N, C-alpha and C positions, 0 to 999 in steps of 0.2 A: 220382245222377250230377249233380253241381252245376257247370254251366257258366255261372254268372252272371258278368257283366262290367259294370263301371261305364262309362257313356257320358256325356260332357258335351254338353249341348244348349244353344245360345244362345237365350234368350227375352227379347227386348227389353232387351238389355244385361245380363241376369242369366244366370248359368250354372245350369241345372237338372240335377242329377245323377239319372239314371235307371238302373235296373238291368235287365239282360236277364233274362228268365224262366228259372228253373231247370228242369231236365228230370228227370222221374221215369220210369224204365223199369219196366214190370210184365210179368213172364213167366208164362205159364200155358197152358192147353189152348185149342184152337180154340173160338171162341165167346166168349172173354173180352172181345174188343173190342166185340162186339155187346151183351154184357151191360152193360158200363160205359156205352156210348153210350145204351142204352135207359134205364138208371137216370137218367142225367143229363137225358135228354129228358123222361121222364115226371114227374120231380121239378122240372122247370123250373129246373134248376141251371146255373150257368155257371162256367167256369174262366177266370179273368182273369189269374192270376199264376203259372201253372204249365203247362209243356208236358208232356203225358203220351204216352209211346210204349208201345203195347201190342205185345208180341212173343209170338206164338202158336207153341207147339212142335208141329210137324206131323210126321206119319209114324209115330206110335205105334200099338201094337197095339189099344188101347182107344179110339182116336180116334173122335170123332163128327163129324169134318169130312171132309177130302178122301178119306182111305182108306176110310171107311165107306160112301161113296156112289159113289166112282169119279169124282166131279165136284164142283167147288166150288159149282155152281149148282143142282143138282137131285138128288133121290133117285129110287129105283126107281118111286115113285108119280107122278113128274113134278112133285113139289113142290120148292120151294126148300129147300136145306139151311140151316137157321137158324143153324148154327154158323159157317159160312164165307161165307154170302151177304153181299152188300153192300147196305145199306139207306141210301139218301141222306137219308131222313127223320131219321136219328139222327146225322148227321154233326155234329161239333163242330170248329171251326177248330184248337184246340190239342190235339186227340186224334188220334193217327195209329196206323197198324197195319202190322205186318210179320210175315212168316212165317219161322220158323227151322226148317230141315230137320234131320231126325234123321241121325246119322252111321251108318256101317256097323257100329259096335260097339254100336248101339242106345242111344247117349247123345246129348245135346245139349251143345255147347260154347257157353256164354254169354259167357265172356271167357277169353282165353288169351294173357297177355302174353308177349312174346318174352324169352328168357333175357338177362340182363345180360351184355354183352361190352365190350371196350375201346372199341367204337364207339358204344355206347349214349349218346344225348344225355341231359343232365340235365333234370330237370323244372322248368319255369318255375312254381315253386310260388306259389299264391295266398296262402300263409301269409306271404310276404314276410319271412322270418326271416333273409335274407341268406346262407343256405347253398345251395350247388349240390348238389341231392340226386338220386340215381339212382331209377328207378321202384320199386325194391323197398325203399326206405328206410321204416322203420316210423314215422318222424316226419312223413311226408306226410299221415297221417290219411286222410280220405276221398278224397284224390287218389291214393292208392296203388293200383296195379293188382293184382288177385287172380285166381287161377284159379277159375272158377266153371263147374260142370257140373251137368247134370240127367239123370235117367232115370226111366222109368215104374215105378210100383208096381202090385201086384195087389190091388185093392180089391174091387170088384164088377163083374160083366160089364156093359160099357157105361158105367161110371163111371170116368173117367180121373183118376188122382192121380199126383203126382210126388214125388221126393226130390231134394234139392239138396245139393251139396257145395261148400264154399268153402275154398280152400287158399291160403296165402301163397306168394309167391315166396320162394326161400331168402333169409332176411334177412341184412343185413350183419353181419359179425363185429365184434369189438372189437380195435382196433389198439393196439399198444404203441408210442407215439410215439418213445420213447427208442431202441428197437431200430431203428425205421425210419430215424430221423435218423442213427444210427450206421452204418447200411448205405448211407447216401447219398441218402435220400429225405426231403426236407423237406415239411411240410404243403402239400398241393395236391390236385388231382383224383385223383392217383394213389392217395391214401389210400382214396378211395371204391372204386376198382377192387380194391385189395388186400383190403379188407373183403369184397368179393364173390367172393374166391377167384381173382382174375386177377393173374398176374405182371406186373410193370412194370419198365422200365429204370430204373436209378438216375439221378440228376439230371445226372451228367457223362457218361452214356452208355457207361461202361466195363464195366458188368455188369448183371445182372438180379436183382431182389429178388422172392422168392416169398412167397405168403401164409403158408406154414408157418413162415417165419422171423420174422414180425412180429405174428401174430394171437395174442392172449391168450385169446380165447373165440370159438367158432363156435356158431351156433344153427341148429336145424332148423326148417323151415316147419311151422306149425300147421295142422290141418285140422278143419273143423266140418261135421257132416252133420245134415241135417234131413229127417226122413221124415214124410210126411203119412199120412192114413188108409190102412191096408192090412191084408190078411190074409196076405200073403207078400211078401218082398223078392226080386224076380227077380235072376238073376246079374249083369246089367249094373250095377244099382244097388248090389248087395252088393259088387262089386269097387270101386266108387267110394268106399264107406265104409271100406275096409280101412285099419286103423291110424289111425282118426280120433282126435283128442284129445277131442272131445265128439261123441256121437251122441244126437239127440233122437228118441225112439221112443214110439209110442203104447202105452197100457196100459188099453184100454177094458174088456177082459174079465179074469176071474180064474179060474185053474184050481180054486181052492177053492170057487168059486160056480158051477161047471159050465161054465166057459169053455174047453172042450176043443176037439179038432179039428173036430168037426161044427158046433159053434156058431161057431167061427172062420170056417169056410167060408160059413155062412149069413149071418152078420152083416157079414162083410168087415172084421173088426177082430181085433187080436191081444191076447194076455194078457201079464201082467207077466213070467211065467216065460220065455216065448219071447223077450221083449225082452232079458232078461238073457242068455239063450243066444246071441242074435244078436250082442250086444256082445262076448261072450267069443270066439266064432268069428271075428269081424271084427278082433279085436285092438284094440278101442276102449278108451281109457283112462278116460273118464268116460261113464256112461250117465245121461241125463236123461229121466224119464218124463213124458208128458203125455196129454191126451185120456182122462181117467179116466171110467169108466162111471158111470151114475146111482146105483149102489149104493155107490160109494166115498166115503162121507161119514163124518166122525168120525175121531178119532185112531186108534182100534182098527183100522178097516178100512184106513186108509192105511198103518198099520204092517204089516198083512197083505200089502198090495200090494208094499211095499218088501222084505219077507221073501221073497216069491215071486220077485221079480226077482233078489235075491241068491242064492237057491237055483239059479236057472237060470244065473247068471253064474259061480258057483263061485269068487268072489273075484278074478276076473280084472280087473274094472273097479271104479272107485269109484262 
């Protein structure tokens, strides 16, 4: 989240150009703020050029914070809950903390941009390219708003892990300028609305032009899913992954090397076959494997891992 801005400061007749600090947002389980603050304190480190906002996802089943103790300040033994307690000793001026509550569907909404409408203001782009762009424009780069959600995974009892899904807003289509001009709409903000599927009046106000009349291409939003360590993907996370363009799934274990159901339960990790099966069931287009076990070394063993994933996938994904 880059909200840097140039500021002019007068210093004895000279203008000194300073830059506001960029902001980094980090999302994770309760205790993440205390972990980062403690590491910075014990390592005598300072953050001089970066604001860091830590947003802790609270309300989950495996949470070790509020829900596990019934209180943010103490547990059943009368001790402080180290995950959610406040420690003034590790406070750092540029490090802040927020809590994000879980929704009724057992997911967390990290960002949810409003759909583009005729009233949506254009983005004051820092790119300064001279174009008035709507928030879903792919040319905005890091300024583009995306749908971002998270949900819990089932890893090990008392060990909380998450999956995250990032999805584009429906991107603008491609407009046929000649058709638009022929229908009475010259290049203007109206082109941006037509690209987003919104009908507009023609320039003389005598009629209406519809996107279907002028768009030569329309594009669907892309979706990326990232799953951390887990032995099972619970339904809320599985629903978020549906029809992903890419899903990143762990492949710590191997069926060939004894990584069956019992070992999955004990280790809290999945095998390559089930990774392929999950991608197939979820309708994912591309499956990317990561988090390989200690035995997955060498070309032969990695080939076995890929073969196992393909067997579970049945050719449904790349």
